[in-house]
C-alpha positions in Angstrom: -16.0 -5.8 -24.5 -13.8 -3.1 -25.9 -10.1 -4.1 -26.3 -7.9 -1.9 -24.2 -4.2 -1.3 -25.0 -1.4 -0.3 -22.7 -0.8 3.5 -23.0 -4.4 4.2 -24.2 -6.2 7.2 -22.8 -9.7 6.6 -21.4 -12.2 8.7 -19.6 -13.4 7.4 -16.2 -15.3 8.6 -13.1 -13.8 7.7 -9.8 -16.4 6.2 -7.4 -14.5 4.5 -4.6 -11.2 4.0 -2.8 -9.2 0.9 -2.2 -7.7 0.0 1.2 -4.3 0.9 -0.2 -5.6 4.4 -1.1 -6.0 4.2 -4.9 -9.1 5.6 -6.6 -11.5 3.1 -8.2 -13.5 3.6 -11.4 -15.4 1.5 -13.8 -15.5 1.4 -17.6 -18.1 -1.1 -18.7 -17.5 -4.4 -16.9 -13.9 -3.6 -16.0 -12.4 -1.9 -12.9 -9.7 0.8 -13.2 -7.4 1.6 -10.3 -5.9 5.1 -10.3 -3.7 6.5 -7.6 -4.0 10.2 -6.4 -7.7 10.4 -7.3 -10.8 11.1 -5.3 -14.4 9.7 -5.6 -16.2 12.3 -7.7 -13.2 13.0 -9.9 -13.8 12.7 -13.7 -10.5 12.0 -15.2 -8.6 11.2 -18.4 -6.5 8.2 -17.4 -3.6 6.5 -19.2 -3.6 2.7 -19.0 -0.4 1.2 -17.6 -1.2 -2.4 -17.0 -4.2 -4.1 -18.7 -5.7 -7.3 -17.5 -8.9 -9.0 -18.7 -11.1 -7.7 -15.8 -9.1 -4.7 -14.5 -6.5 -2.2 -15.3 -4.0 0.1 -13.5 -3.7 3.6 -14.7 -2.4 7.1 -13.9 -4.4 10.3 -14.0 -3.3 12.2 -17.1 -5.8 15.1 -16.6 -8.6 15.9 -14.1 -11.5 16.9 -16.3 -13.8 17.7 -13.4 -12.5 17.6 -9.8 -14.3 16.0 -6.9 -15.8 18.3 -4.3 -13.7 16.3 -1.8 -10.4 17.2 -3.6 -8.2 19.7 -1.7 -4.7 21.1 -2.2 -2.1 19.0 -0.3 -0.3 20.6 2.6 3.0 19.0 1.4 4.8 20.3 -1.7 6.0 16.8 -2.6 2.7 15.0 -1.8 2.4 13.9 -5.5 5.7 12.2 -5.3 6.3 11.1 -1.7 5.0 7.7 -0.7 4.6 8.6 2.9 1.0 9.8 2.5 -1.6 8.7 0.0 -4.5 11.0 0.8 -3.3 14.6 1.3 -5.4 15.6 -1.7 -8.6 14.4 0.0 -10.5 16.5 2.5 -10.2 15.1 6.0 -13.9 14.5 6.7 -14.1 12.4 3.5 -11.0 10.5 4.6 -12.9 9.5 7.7 -15.9 8.4 5.7 -13.7 6.4 3.4 -12.1 4.6 6.3 -15.5 3.9 7.9 -16.6 2.3 4.6 -13.4 0.4 4.3 -14.0 -1.3 7.6 -17.7 -2.1 6.8 -16.7 -3.6 3.4 -14.0 -5.8 4.8 -16.2 -7.1 7.6 -19.0 -7.9 5.0 -16.8 -9.3 2.2 -14.1 -11.1 4.2 -15.8 -11.7 7.5 -19.2 -12.5 6.2 -20.9 -10.2 8.7 -24.3 -8.7 7.8 -24.8 -5.1 8.8 -21.8 -5.1 11.2 -22.0 -2.7 14.1 -19.4 -0.2 13.1 -19.1 3.2 14.9 -17.9 6.3 13.2 -14.2 6.7 13.0 -12.6 8.1 16.2 -10.6 11.2 15.5 -9.6 13.5 18.4 -6.6 15.5 17.3 -5.1 17.3 14.3 -4.8 15.7 10.9 -1.3 17.1 10.6 1.7 17.2 12.8 0.6 14.1 14.8 3.4 11.5 14.2 5.6 10.9 17.3 8.1 8.8 15.2 9.6 9.2 11.8 12.2 7.0 10.2 13.8 8.2 6.9 16.0 6.2 4.5 19.2 8.0 3.7 20.8 8.1 0.2 22.4 10.2 -2.5 20.9 12.4 -5.1 22.0 12.3 -8.7 24.2 15.3 -8.0 25.9 13.4 -5.1 24.3 15.3 -2.2 23.0 13.4 0.8 19.2 13.0 0.9 16.8 11.7 3.5 13.0 11.4 3.2 10.4 8.9 2.2 10.5 6.7 -0.9 8.7 7.8 -4.0 5.5 6.0 -4.7 6.1 2.6 -6.1 9.9 2.8 -6.0 13.0 3.0 -3.8 13.9 6.5 -5.1 14.1 8.8 -2.0 12.1 12.0 -2.1 14.3 14.5 -0.2 12.6 16.2 2.8 13.6 19.1 5.1 10.3 19.0 6.8 7.2 16.8 6.9 3.7 18.1 7.7 2.5 14.9 9.3 5.3 14.5 11.8 5.5 16.4 15.1 6.9 19.7 13.9 9.5 19.8 16.7 11.3 17.1 14.7 11.8 19.1 11.6 14.9 21.0 12.7 16.6 17.7 13.5 15.7 16.2 10.1 17.1 19.2 8.3 20.3 19.8 10.3 21.3 16.2 11.1 21.2 15.4 7.4 23.6 18.3 6.8 25.9 17.1 9.5 26.1 13.6 8.1 27.1 15.0 4.7 29.7 17.3 6.3 31.3 14.4 8.1 31.5 12.4 4.9 29.7 9.4 6.3 28.5 7.6 3.2 24.8 6.7 2.8 23.9 3.0 2.4 23.6 1.7 -1.2 21.0 -1.1 -1.1 22.0 -2.4 -4.6 25.8 -2.6 -3.8 25.4 -3.2 -0.1 28.0 -0.5 0.6 28.1 2.6 2.7 27.4 3.3 6.4 24.1 5.2 7.1 20.9 3.4 6.3 18.2 5.4 8.1 17.7 8.4 10.3 15.1 7.8 13.0 13.5 10.4 15.3 11.1 9.7 18.1 9.4 12.3 20.4 7.4 12.2 23.6 4.3 14.2 22.6 3.6 15.2 26.3 7.2 15.4 27.5 8.9 16.8 24.5 11.9 14.4 24.9 13.5 13.3 21.7 15.6 10.3 20.7 17.8 10.2 17.6 18.9 6.9 16.1 21.1 6.2 13.1 20.6 2.8 11.6 24.0 1.8 10.3 25.6 -1.0 8.4 28.6 -1.1 10.8 29.3 0.4 14.2 32.7 1.9 13.3 32.0 5.4 12.2 34.7 8.2 12.4 34.2 10.7 15.2 30.6 9.5 15.9 31.0 9.8 19.7 32.1 13.4 19.5 29.4 14.3 17.0 26.7 12.6 19.1 27.7 14.7 22.1 27.6 17.8 19.9 24.0 17.0 18.9 23.0 16.4 22.5 24.5 19.8 23.5 22.9 21.6 20.5 19.3 20.4 20.9 18.1 20.6 24.5 15.0 18.3 23.9 17.4 15.6 22.7 17.9 13.1 25.5 19.8 10.3 23.7 21.7 9.4 20.6 21.7 5.7 19.4 23.3 3.5 16.8 21.3 0.6 15.6 23.3 -2.1 13.7 21.7 -3.6 10.7 24.3 -5.2 8.5 21.9 -7.5 6.5 20.7 -7.3 3.0 17.1 -6.6 4.0 14.2 -4.1 3.8 13.7 -4.5 7.5 14.7 -1.1 9.0 16.0 -1.9 12.5 18.5 -4.6 13.4 18.5 -6.4 16.8 21.5 -4.5 18.3 20.9 -0.9 19.5 23.7 0.9 21.4 23.5 4.3 23.2 26.3 6.7 22.3 25.3 9.6 24.7 22.5 10.3 27.0 19.9 7.6 27.7 18.4 4.9 25.5 14.8 5.8 26.2 12.5 8.8 26.5 9.7 9.4 29.0 6.2 9.7 27.7 2.9 10.3 29.6 0.1 8.1 28.5 -3.3 7.4 30.2 -2.1 9.0 33.4 1.0 6.8 33.5 4.7 7.4 32.6 6.3 5.1 30.1 9.8 4.5 29.1 9.9 4.3 25.2 13.0 3.2 23.4 13.8 3.9 19.7 13.3 0.3 18.5 10.2 -0.8 20.4 6.6 -0.4 19.4 4.5 2.6 20.5 1.5 3.9 18.6 2.5 6.9 16.4 -0.5 9.0 17.3 -0.4 9.3 21.1 -3.6 11.3 21.6 -5.9 9.1 19.4 -4.4 5.9 20.9 -5.3 7.2 24.4 -8.8 8.0 23.2 -9.2 4.4 21.8 -8.0 3.1 25.2 -10.7 5.1 26.9 -13.3 3.6 24.5 -12.0 0.1 25.4 -12.3 0.8 29.1 -15.8 2.1 28.6 -17.0 -1.0 26.6 -15.4 -3.5 29.0 -17.1 -1.8 32.0 -14.6 -3.4 34.4 -15.6 -4.3 38.0 -12.1 -4.9 39.3 -12.6 -8.6 39.7 -11.6 -9.7 36.2 -8.4 -11.5 35.1 -7.1 -10.0 31.9 -4.6 -11.3 29.3 -2.9 -8.9 26.8 -1.5 -10.8 23.9 1.1 -8.9 21.8 1.4 -6.4 24.7 4.5 -4.5 23.6 5.8 -2.2 26.4 2.5 -2.5 28.2 0.7 0.5 26.6 -2.7 -1.2 27.0 -1.8 -3.7 29.7 -0.8 -1.3 32.4 -3.8 1.2 32.3 -6.2 -1.8 32.2 -4.3 -3.7 35.0 -5.2 -0.8 37.3 -8.9 -1.8 36.9 -8.7 -5.6 37.1 -7.7 -8.3 39.6 -4.7 -9.6 37.7 -3.2 -9.1 34.2 -0.7 -11.0 32.0 1.2 -9.6 29.0 2.7 -11.7 26.3 5.2 -10.2 23.8 7.7 -11.7 21.3 10.3 -8.9 21.7 12.4 -9.4 24.8 13.4 -5.7 24.9 9.8 -4.7 25.0 9.1 -7.1 27.8 12.0 -5.6 29.8 10.5 -2.2 29.2 7.0 -3.3 30.2 8.3 -4.6 33.5 10.2 -1.4 34.2 7.1 0.6 33.3 5.0 -1.5 35.7 7.5 -1.0 38.5 7.9 2.7 37.9 4.1 3.2 38.1 3.7 1.0 41.1 1.5 -1.6 39.3 2.2 -5.0 40.9 -0.7 -7.1 39.8 0.7 -7.8 36.3 3.3 -10.2 34.9 4.9 -10.2 31.5 6.2 -13.2 29.6 8.6 -13.1 26.5 7.9 -15.4 23.6 5.6 -16.0 20.6 1.9 -15.7 21.5 1.1 -18.8 19.5 3.6 -20.8 21.6 2.9 -19.3 25.0 -0.9 -19.1 25.0 -1.8 -22.8 24.5 0.6 -23.7 27.4 -0.5 -21.2 30.0 -2.6 -22.7 32.8 -4.8 -19.7 33.1 -8.4 -18.9 32.2 -8.7 -15.1 31.7 -12.1 -13.4 31.7 -10.8 -10.9 29.1 -8.3 -11.2 26.3 -6.8 -8.2 24.4 -5.4 -9.0 21.0 -3.1 -6.5 19.2 -1.2 -8.6 16.6 1.0 -7.4 13.8 -0.5 -6.8 10.3 -0.6 -10.5 9.4 -3.1 -11.1 12.2 -3.3 -14.0 14.7 -1.7 -17.4 14.1 -4.4 -20.1 13.7 -3.3 -21.7 17.0 -4.1 -18.5 18.9 -7.6 -18.5 17.5 -8.0 -22.2 18.4 -6.7 -21.6 22.0 -9.2 -18.8 22.5 -12.1 -20.9 21.1 -11.0 -23.6 23.6 -10.6 -21.4 26.7 -13.5 -19.1 25.8 -12.8 -15.9 27.7 -16.0 -13.9 28.3 -14.8 -10.9 26.3 -12.2 -10.4 23.5 -11.0 -7.0 22.3 -9.2 -7.4 19.0 -7.1 -4.3 18.0 -5.8 -4.3 14.5 -4.0 -2.0 12.0 -5.1 -4.2 9.0 -8.8 -4.6 8.6 -8.6 -7.5 6.1 -6.8 -9.8 8.6 -9.0 -8.6 11.4 -12.1 -9.6 9.4 -10.6 -13.0 8.6 -9.9 -13.7 12.3 -13.2 -12.4 13.5 -15.0 -14.8 11.1 -13.1 -17.7 12.8 -13.9 -16.5 16.3 -17.6 -16.0 15.5 -18.0 -19.2 13.6 -20.5 -21.7 15.0 -21.9 -18.9 17.1 -19.2 -19.1 19.9 -18.7 -15.3 20.0 -20.9 -12.4 18.9 -19.5 -9.2 17.4 -20.8 -6.6 19.8 -19.1 -3.4 18.4 -16.4 -2.2 16.1 -14.6 1.1 16.8 -12.3 2.4 14.0 -9.8 5.1 15.0 -7.7 7.3 12.8 -4.2 6.7 14.0 -2.8 7.6 10.5 -4.4 10.7 9.0 -3.5 11.5 5.4 -3.1 7.8 4.7 -5.4 4.9 3.8 -4.5 3.0 7.0 -7.1 2.7 9.8 -6.8 1.2 13.3 -9.8 -0.9 14.5 -10.9 -2.3 17.9 -13.5 -5.1 17.7 -15.4 -6.1 20.8 -16.5 -9.8 21.0 -18.7 -11.2 23.8 -19.2 -14.9 24.5 -22.6 -15.7 22.9 -23.9 -17.6 26.0 -23.3 -14.5 28.1 -24.8 -12.1 25.5 -27.4 -9.8 27.0 -28.8 -8.7 23.7 -26.0 -6.4 22.6 
């Protein structure tokens, strides 16, 4: 095997993509990972980190571009860490995500020829994000900057607009940043743990156009903040509320637990699946409203509800899935660790006149084993780390007839599906990927499980 040296230049053809978005090539028996490349690229790569079986590199020169390579829509796409795939044509992005799901289910889940549909994509590949949260800092010249972190660092790439966020948010990104500098409010310095303003967060109702603005701050005492917040509310008619979120800890977590409304209201209205939802700045709501709604429709189609079922929605958030499904079942329960989200879910149920659902705050792994219920259907939508083992064990014990597992990380999904399908208890009926995050390597997936003894030959 040829000995590689750090800094050496090699020629390599890119043949695949990782689940983090990097290109993958081979040189002999070794694998080379190269960001910002596309399968089909022939490149000259400079080796950065060399290991016995693989190396990490950067593309020094593209000798022959892939037919799937396109010009990015963003002028800082090569620096900004917000997107990984703006240089890849969109149809190929969807193919790559489809392959990513299949590979994870085969390699991690142990499934042979898993039943994976093509990736669901119903809207635009740009301008789709209903929420954007930007770290705030200072440039080397002392000017205030806000944007996304540069790839592989905490250096902020300054943005005045972003092609993947709802374009109605761009004016606020540009002008609020200028106002913060004009007021002399110091940006947070994560190394020294000094300064005031940590993040600028914007959220919009795609259907209603209502906008929330939140400053994540190290302390709540900020000169003239009340008057400036009112000025923003008067200046931007779509803006319905200005919030401060307190996060005084040394942490990479963006939001703290304490969110206070300065002016206006602490929620926006959004229309989703024929219902109206209150959405606050610090509670979870899918960033691509239209595709989330399309995935919900696919879930409803696959479940084929009769109206007699009892349904449990674990990790229910503000009831985004619970409430539309509750309209089609006998009774529904929602479990959610964030008390503020449970409060919103109850308000959303009341506002929409849905009275056959109840919500419980707490950790799913603690609540589920104690609940004296036997649901016919369980919806799982856990965070990226997947389900706690006790949740899997509780499901294997209670054996609901159908499970729908929604996940934003296919590796942990595949791990948990393997546990649920072990010993033939459940059969994997269908897997539906959905593109909630165009221009990135992330993919949302809904997996449909049916109790094997009830399987009708799916």
